[in-house]
DOBA-304860 format. One record per residue (C-alpha): x, y, z. Coordinates in steps of 0.05 Angstrom, whole numbers. Example, Ala and Ser with C-alpha at 12.3 -4.5 7.8 and 13.67 -1.06 7.14 Angstrom:
<nodes>
> 246, -90, 156 $
> 273, -21, 143 $
</nodes>
This chain:
<nodes>
> -128, 138, -847 $
> -138, 97, -783 $
> -89, 122, -730 $
> -95, 81, -667 $
> -61, 22, -634 $
> -113, -20, -671 $
> -87, 2, -740 $
> -30, -48, -733 $
> -80, -105, -726 $
> -122, -77, -782 $
> -64, -79, -830 $
> -54, -153, -814 $
> -124, -179, -804 $
> -168, -136, -849 $
> -205, -157, -912 $
> -164, -120, -966 $
> -125, -156, -1020 $
> -59, -136, -988 $
> -81, -166, -922 $
> -103, -230, -957 $
> -34, -236, -988 $
> -1, -229, -920 $
> -49, -280, -891 $
> -31, -329, -945 $
> 42, -320, -928 $
> 30, -338, -856 $
> 26, -410, -837 $
> -40, -425, -803 $
> -10, -481, -762 $
> 44, -434, -737 $
> -9, -384, -715 $
> -46, -438, -677 $
> 18, -461, -645 $
> 34, -391, -622 $
> -35, -383, -591 $
> -29, -451, -557 $
> 39, -435, -529 $
> 15, -367, -503 $
> -45, -400, -470 $
> 1, -453, -441 $
> 46, -401, -409 $
> -15, -364, -381 $
> -40, -427, -346 $
> 29, -453, -328 $
> 49, -389, -291 $
> -20, -383, -261 $
> -16, -453, -230 $
> 56, -441, -209 $
> 35, -378, -173 $
> -24, -412, -139 $
> 19, -472, -120 $
> 75, -431, -88 $
> 27, -386, -50 $
> -15, -444, -26 $
> 48, -479, -3 $
> 67, -416, 36 $
> 2, -416, 76 $
> 4, -491, 88 $
> 76, -489, 110 $
> 60, -433, 160 $
> 3, -474, 189 $
> 45, -538, 191 $
> 101, -505, 230 $
> 52, -473, 279 $
> 13, -535, 299 $
> 67, -571, 340 $
> 65, -515, 392 $
> -7, -532, 410 $
> 13, -603, 431 $
> 47, -571, 491 $
> 11, -504, 498 $
> -65, -495, 496 $
> -94, -444, 449 $
> -127, -402, 504 $
> -62, -401, 543 $
> -23, -380, 481 $
> -72, -324, 464 $
> -91, -297, 533 $
> -29, -309, 575 $
> 21, -252, 582 $
> 80, -297, 602 $
> 132, -304, 547 $
> 195, -339, 571 $
> 224, -385, 518 $
> 292, -392, 551 $
> 270, -411, 621 $
> 327, -445, 659 $
> 282, -467, 716 $
> 213, -497, 707 $
> 181, -499, 638 $
> 182, -448, 583 $
> 120, -406, 574 $
> 90, -377, 511 $
> 35, -325, 517 $
> 26, -270, 466 $
> -30, -229, 498 $
> 13, -167, 509 $
> 43, -172, 439 $
> -25, -181, 408 $
> -52, -121, 446 $
> 10, -82, 426 $
> -2, -96, 352 $
> -76, -77, 357 $
> -63, -14, 399 $
> -8, 14, 355 $
> -47, -2, 291 $
> -113, 27, 317 $
> -80, 92, 340 $
> -42, 99, 275 $
> -105, 87, 234 $
> -143, 138, 276 $
> -91, 192, 264 $
> -83, 173, 191 $
> -158, 171, 176 $
> -170, 240, 206 $
> -114, 272, 167 $
> -124, 232, 103 $
> -198, 250, 100 $
> -182, 324, 106 $
> -126, 320, 54 $
> -173, 282, 6 $
> -227, 336, 13 $
> -174, 389, -3 $
> -149, 350, -63 $
> -218, 336, -91 $
> -253, 403, -79 $
> -203, 459, -66 $
> -141, 439, -106 $
> -136, 448, -181 $
> -132, 384, -222 $
> -64, 395, -253 $
> -34, 409, -184 $
> -64, 344, -159 $
> -31, 306, -215 $
> 36, 337, -197 $
> 30, 321, -123 $
> 4, 250, -131 $
> 73, 223, -151 $
> 100, 254, -88 $
> 50, 213, -48 $
> 75, 151, -84 $
> 145, 171, -66 $
> 125, 179, 7 $
> 95, 109, 6 $
> 160, 82, -24 $
> 205, 107, 32 $
> 231, 45, 68 $
> 202, 35, 137 $
> 272, 31, 166 $
> 281, 105, 146 $
> 217, 122, 184 $
> 246, 85, 244 $
> 311, 124, 234 $
> 274, 191, 238 $
> 236, 164, 298 $
> 300, 148, 335 $
> 337, 212, 318 $
> 280, 262, 321 $
> 218, 231, 354 $
> 252, 197, 413 $
> 290, 259, 437 $
> 226, 299, 430 $
> 187, 250, 474 $
> 244, 250, 524 $
> 235, 326, 531 $
> 160, 315, 540 $
> 174, 272, 601 $
> 171, 201, 573 $
> 224, 164, 613 $
> 259, 128, 555 $
> 229, 165, 496 $
> 204, 100, 466 $
> 129, 90, 472 $
> 66, 66, 438 $
> 45, 136, 418 $
> 111, 150, 381 $
> 104, 84, 344 $
> 32, 101, 325 $
> 51, 170, 299 $
> 106, 140, 255 $
> 60, 86, 230 $
> 6, 136, 213 $
> 55, 174, 168 $
> 72, 108, 135 $
> 0, 93, 115 $
> -20, 165, 97 $
> -6, 157, 22 $
> -48, 95, 13 $
> -108, 123, 49 $
> -105, 191, 15 $
> -101, 158, -53 $
> -161, 112, -40 $
> -206, 165, -9 $
> -189, 219, -60 $
> -205, 174, -119 $
> -274, 160, -90 $
> -289, 233, -77 $
> -265, 256, -146 $
> -313, 206, -179 $
> -371, 229, -135 $
> -355, 301, -150 $
> -355, 290, -225 $
> -422, 255, -220 $
> -462, 298, -172 $
> -427, 364, -154 $
> -450, 406, -213 $
> -522, 382, -208 $
> -523, 398, -134 $
> -494, 467, -146 $
> -547, 479, -199 $
> -599, 468, -145 $
> -568, 525, -106 $
> -534, 483, -53 $
> -469, 513, -25 $
> -404, 473, -34 $
> -394, 460, 40 $
> -465, 433, 46 $
> -453, 387, -14 $
> -388, 360, 16 $
> -415, 349, 86 $
> -485, 324, 69 $
> -475, 289, 2 $
> -403, 270, -13 $
> -380, 249, 56 $
> -441, 204, 72 $
> -433, 170, 4 $
> -358, 163, 14 $
> -365, 127, 81 $
> -359, 60, 48 $
> -295, 79, 12 $
> -267, 109, 76 $
> -284, 45, 114 $
> -251, 3, 59 $
> -188, 46, 63 $
> -189, 40, 139 $
> -192, -36, 135 $
> -139, -43, 82 $
> -94, 6, 119 $
> -102, -36, 182 $
> -75, -96, 145 $
> -13, -56, 127 $
> -6, -28, 198 $
> -11, -96, 232 $
> 47, -124, 193 $
> 94, -65, 197 $
> 159, -86, 231 $
> 221, -42, 227 $
> 192, 28, 240 $
> 151, 3, 300 $
> 206, -42, 327 $
> 256, 15, 329 $
> 213, 63, 371 $
> 161, 22, 411 $
> 210, -1, 465 $
> 201, -76, 456 $
> 181, -93, 527 $
> 131, -148, 545 $
> 83, -100, 578 $
> 9, -84, 569 $
> 10, -26, 519 $
> -3, 43, 548 $
> 0, 108, 509 $
> 65, 135, 539 $
> 98, 70, 559 $
> 136, 16, 523 $
> 103, -42, 487 $
> 118, -94, 435 $
> 82, -121, 373 $
> 79, -191, 344 $
> 120, -169, 283 $
> 174, -140, 329 $
> 174, -204, 370 $
> 187, -247, 309 $
> 241, -201, 282 $
> 278, -198, 348 $
> 276, -272, 366 $
> 278, -306, 298 $
> 354, -312, 299 $
> 358, -340, 369 $
> 304, -393, 362 $
> 332, -464, 356 $
> 306, -500, 295 $
> 243, -541, 310 $
> 243, -521, 383 $
> 180, -499, 419 $
> 207, -428, 413 $
> 212, -436, 338 $
> 141, -463, 332 $
> 115, -408, 378 $
> 143, -355, 331 $
> 108, -389, 273 $
> 43, -392, 312 $
> 50, -318, 328 $
> 59, -304, 253 $
> -3, -347, 239 $
> -44, -306, 289 $
> -22, -242, 254 $
> -39, -272, 186 $
> -108, -292, 211 $
> -121, -221, 235 $
> -102, -195, 166 $
> -146, -249, 133 $
> -205, -227, 177 $
> -195, -155, 155 $
> -193, -175, 81 $
> -256, -216, 91 $
> -291, -155, 118 $
> -266, -115, 59 $
> -293, -168, 12 $
> -361, -166, 45 $
> -360, -90, 41 $
> -346, -92, -33 $
> -414, -123, -49 $
> -457, -77, -91 $
> -504, -33, -53 $
> -557, 16, -74 $
> -535, 87, -84 $
> -548, 137, -30 $
> -559, 191, -80 $
> -634, 190, -80 $
> -677, 252, -80 $
> -684, 247, -5 $
> -609, 242, 5 $
> -595, 304, -37 $
> -628, 350, 13 $
> -647, 317, 78 $
> -672, 381, 109 $
> -708, 442, 82 $
> -667, 499, 53 $
> -693, 570, 58 $
> -681, 612, -4 $
> -679, 685, 14 $
> -691, 708, -57 $
> -764, 686, -53 $
> -821, 700, -5 $
> -835, 626, 4 $
> -796, 572, 41 $
> -780, 517, -8 $
> -775, 445, 15 $
> -721, 415, -28 $
> -742, 344, -9 $
> -804, 352, -52 $
> -784, 412, -94 $
> -851, 447, -78 $
> -868, 509, -39 $
> -908, 509, 25 $
> -982, 522, 26 $
> -999, 594, 3 $
> -1045, 602, 62 $
> -984, 604, 108 $
> -960, 665, 71 $
> -1026, 700, 61 $
> -1029, 775, 66 $
> -1057, 776, 136 $
> -1001, 730, 162 $
> -944, 759, 121 $
> -924, 812, 173 $
> -917, 758, 227 $
> -881, 706, 183 $
> -832, 752, 145 $
> -788, 772, 205 $
> -782, 700, 227 $
> -762, 678, 157 $
> -710, 734, 152 $
> -679, 715, 220 $
> -678, 640, 202 $
> -647, 655, 134 $
> -592, 697, 165 $
> -577, 642, 216 $
> -575, 588, 163 $
> -529, 631, 120 $
> -483, 645, 179 $
> -482, 572, 198 $
> -465, 552, 127 $
> -409, 603, 123 $
> -380, 580, 189 $
> -383, 507, 167 $
> -350, 525, 101 $
> -293, 560, 136 $
> -282, 503, 185 $
> -284, 452, 129 $
> -233, 490, 89 $
> -187, 500, 149 $
> -192, 426, 168 $
> -176, 402, 97 $
> -121, 453, 85 $
> -86, 438, 152 $
> -90, 363, 138 $
> -59, 374, 70 $
> -6, 419, 99 $
> 13, 369, 154 $
> 19, 310, 107 $
> 63, 345, 55 $
> 103, 380, 110 $
> 120, 311, 136 $
> 143, 290, 66 $
> 185, 354, 58 $
> 214, 347, 128 $
> 236, 275, 115 $
> 275, 294, 53 $
> 304, 359, 77 $
> 325, 331, 145 $
> 360, 270, 115 $
> 391, 313, 61 $
> 417, 364, 111 $
> 446, 310, 156 $
> 472, 264, 101 $
> 499, 306, 43 $
> 565, 319, 79 $
> 580, 244, 81 $
> 567, 233, 7 $
> 632, 226, -33 $
> 661, 180, -86 $
> 697, 139, -33 $
> 633, 132, 8 $
> 596, 106, -53 $
> 651, 62, -82 $
> 690, 35, -21 $
> 675, -24, 24 $
> 660, -16, 99 $
> 723, -15, 143 $
> 742, -9, 216 $
> 728, -49, 278 $
> 659, -18, 283 $
> 613, -30, 223 $
> 610, 32, 178 $
> 658, 74, 220 $
> 703, 79, 159 $
> 698, 62, 85 $
> 636, 63, 43 $
> 572, 27, 24 $
> 587, -1, -46 $
> 575, -74, -26 $
> 509, -54, 6 $
> 487, -20, -59 $
> 506, -79, -103 $
> 475, -128, -53 $
> 409, -90, -53 $
> 408, -89, -129 $
> 422, -164, -131 $
> 366, -180, -82 $
> 315, -135, -117 $
> 333, -154, -189 $
> 331, -229, -173 $
> 263, -220, -138 $
> 237, -182, -199 $
> 260, -237, -246 $
> 228, -290, -203 $
> 160, -256, -196 $
> 154, -215, -261 $
> 126, -267, -308 $
> 81, -302, -257 $
> 49, -236, -238 $
> 41, -216, -311 $
> 8, -280, -335 $
> -35, -285, -273 $
> -61, -214, -287 $
> -74, -233, -360 $
> -114, -294, -337 $
> -155, -255, -286 $
> -175, -200, -336 $
> -182, -237, -403 $
> -193, -311, -388 $
> -225, -319, -319 $
> -301, -322, -319 $
> -340, -283, -268 $
> -360, -326, -209 $
> -338, -354, -143 $
> -273, -383, -169 $
> -249, -316, -195 $
> -272, -281, -130 $
> -235, -333, -89 $
> -171, -324, -128 $
> -177, -249, -121 $
> -186, -256, -46 $
> -126, -302, -43 $
> -81, -252, -79 $
> -105, -192, -39 $
> -95, -232, 25 $
> -23, -245, 4 $
> -13, -170, -6 $
> -29, -161, 68 $
> 17, -216, 94 $
> 68, -184, 141 $
> 137, -182, 109 $
> 168, -210, 172 $
> 125, -273, 164 $
> 153, -281, 94 $
> 222, -275, 123 $
> 206, -328, 175 $
> 181, -375, 120 $
> 243, -366, 77 $
> 289, -372, 137 $
> 261, -440, 155 $
> 249, -469, 85 $
> 306, -444, 43 $
> 361, -430, 94 $
> 351, -493, 136 $
> 310, -546, 100 $
> 335, -535, 29 $
> 406, -519, 53 $
> 413, -455, 12 $
> 441, -419, 72 $
> 441, -344, 78 $
> 444, -324, 5 $
> 418, -276, -47 $
> 371, -330, -72 $
> 339, -343, -4 $
> 326, -270, 8 $
> 303, -257, -64 $
> 250, -312, -60 $
> 220, -279, 1 $
> 221, -212, -34 $
> 190, -243, -97 $
> 131, -270, -57 $
> 123, -201, -25 $
> 122, -161, -91 $
> 80, -213, -130 $
> 12, -186, -107 $
> 37, -114, -112 $
> 51, -124, -186 $
> -7, -170, -202 $
> -60, -122, -174 $
> -30, -63, -211 $
> -24, -102, -276 $
> -97, -123, -271 $
> -116, -49, -267 $
> -73, -33, -327 $
> -106, -87, -370 $
> -176, -67, -347 $
> -162, 4, -373 $
> -149, -21, -444 $
> -206, 9, -487 $
> -259, -44, -499 $
> -270, -19, -569 $
> -202, -44, -591 $
> -215, -114, -564 $
> -284, -116, -596 $
> -257, -92, -663 $
> -203, -144, -661 $
> -254, -199, -647 $
> -298, -175, -704 $
> -239, -183, -752 $
> -231, -256, -730 $
> -168, -247, -688 $
> -159, -297, -632 $
> -154, -272, -561 $
> -82, -294, -554 $
> -63, -259, -619 $
> -97, -195, -596 $
> -61, -197, -530 $
> 7, -209, -562 $
> 1, -158, -618 $
> -42, -104, -588 $
> -50, -105, -513 $
> 20, -123, -490 $
> 58, -76, -538 $
> 15, -16, -520 $
> 14, -28, -445 $
> 88, -44, -443 $
> 110, 24, -415 $
> 60, 20, -358 $
> 78, -53, -344 $
> 151, -33, -340 $
> 131, 24, -294 $
> 97, -25, -248 $
> 158, -70, -247 $
> 202, -11, -231 $
> 157, 9, -173 $
> 160, -63, -147 $
> 235, -61, -153 $
> 237, 3, -110 $
> 189, -30, -61 $
> 235, -90, -52 $
> 296, -45, -50 $
> 274, -17, 17 $
> 247, -81, 49 $
> 286, -104, 110 $
> 248, -161, 145 $
> 248, -212, 87 $
> 324, -209, 83 $
> 339, -199, 156 $
> 356, -273, 168 $
> 355, -301, 98 $
> 411, -268, 59 $
> 431, -202, 89 $
> 495, -199, 131 $
> 536, -144, 164 $
> 602, -153, 127 $
> 604, -182, 57 $
> 635, -166, -10 $
> 593, -152, -71 $
> 555, -217, -88 $
> 586, -260, -142 $
> 532, -313, -145 $
> 461, -325, -123 $
> 485, -371, -68 $
> 530, -320, -34 $
> 507, -275, 23 $
> 505, -200, 12 $
> 498, -134, 47 $
> 436, -92, 35 $
> 423, -18, 44 $
> 363, -22, 92 $
> 397, -75, 135 $
> 462, -36, 135 $
> 424, 27, 157 $
> 390, -12, 213 $
> 456, -40, 239 $
> 488, 29, 238 $
> 431, 57, 279 $
> 436, 0, 330 $
> 510, 16, 339 $
> 500, 91, 344 $
> 561, 133, 362 $
> 609, 147, 305 $
> 568, 106, 256 $
> 508, 153, 261 $
> 533, 205, 211 $
> 544, 150, 159 $
> 474, 125, 173 $
> 447, 192, 147 $
> 489, 184, 84 $
> 462, 113, 74 $
> 390, 137, 83 $
> 402, 193, 33 $
> 429, 145, -20 $
> 367, 101, -10 $
> 321, 160, -19 $
> 356, 182, -83 $
> 351, 112, -112 $
> 276, 112, -96 $
> 268, 182, -124 $
> 300, 162, -190 $
> 260, 97, -194 $
> 194, 131, -179 $
> 209, 188, -228 $
> 223, 139, -285 $
> 160, 100, -268 $
> 118, 163, -269 $
> 145, 183, -338 $
> 131, 114, -366 $
> 59, 116, -339 $
> 47, 185, -368 $
> 75, 163, -435 $
> 29, 103, -437 $
> -33, 145, -421 $
> -16, 194, -477 $
> -7, 136, -524 $
> -76, 108, -509 $
> -107, 177, -517 $
> -79, 183, -587 $
</nodes>
């Protein structure tokens, strides 16, 4: 008996008499109508997605151009004077210090993150058992899901006092911002590099060991050189994330218009937009300058993604016979030195009887030195990888334990179910409106972006033909995934709050969040559909099933758990986002939202405001952060179970 997801299709589409009876009962016109409607929805949501995203980029460019009628491009990029509210003389707009601040913080963060992520990936791929890696991978996803405002919270309460003790005058500096940002991008880089190394290990490690090569030699001389491309890709993609980070950096970098130095204050473009967006008069030069700053940031991200696209072009494998052993290896078990480049021994005349006494001691000494060198390299490699792994997961453990220790005393039914009270925000009462507001923002965003991302992914995998058009659309979607969230907030603030007169509302903020999570879901859904066994699709086609029918009856039902898991992860992602709702729908005091056009509180924004106030509100900030982490923990846990269930289902 056929037991697979395909059996359902077989029972409907096969050639037996029972199947023919069922086919006669079905209306052929109805089947064609269903397929036509499905294809219509695929293309309708695809064009809707492309239209909205294109409009976003065009709108950003349109709002930036008026600045350059008054300010030249070189002056804007290379001047360090930023004074939009000048009462004497003319206002000046130069973003050189902010641009250098963004690049400096991002580069330092990527340097720290790459060094530790590389070591952690080596430990995962070569020293850690496979089942343990599968257990710890969800924890990495959880670390990546922690809202950046929580990282900023830890930076303010732990990092800043530590730097004050080290002699930094204010505690806020570029180095602290880079350290926080490196922790933020660890999970992404570890995931990317580990996947590459695991694939290379499965393909070449056993063969290299069979040749007698030690593990450390294989890792250093074979795996690492062949992983350089993947490491470079992870570095570039991580830089896109780092350049657009707002809240964590803004809370610890100092926000001063100074040239960035390691132990002094600085400011990034994302921080500039977040701090001045609310004070910029609509359609003023200040307003257009903020848009132009966002456009510069977006162009930097676009350049990075273009480099990634160029790096993804197929290249010849480095695993040639010469690359396997680039230098001779002396095997002590034989009397001849074997050159592993050619696999042949040296000329016998070298080891003739009359020369053996002279050559043998030299070979013995060389062999001992080579063995000692290999042992030392192996120990160093293990220590480097283990310490990297230990540092990364110690950071994760510290985040949770510290926030739990500081926040569990605040958690109570009244804290979870009451509204904020008191003259100072959060001094009394609870966070119930912030919880319901966050849920309203995230659920609305999920509804708005769920179907467009699903049907776009279906088109890209099952309908789009290979070629430049598909590559361009892929580039477009990946570029959107790197758009700084504060730029999305700026876009929604201008278009929906002002021009469309929606005001600060759940809908305005949710649209910004929907654009933010669209590429997150679409890219993951593409990967899910690409993992569908090709044999099922080929068998379905051989039975005469249409593509639309196969997708509706086979692919979608059996990938549903993993699709729901992706949506749940996107929900958690939007739950912790602050910049898109900072000036679009989030407010300090509000009741639970009753409609899409009412403003609302949100957990990450509430946490940020509590931190800004400090004082008596700080203890409740820990409680708010703990509630956010528990919500993310529950969401990620359910998503992981759904994904595991889906994988088991396909394996059956």
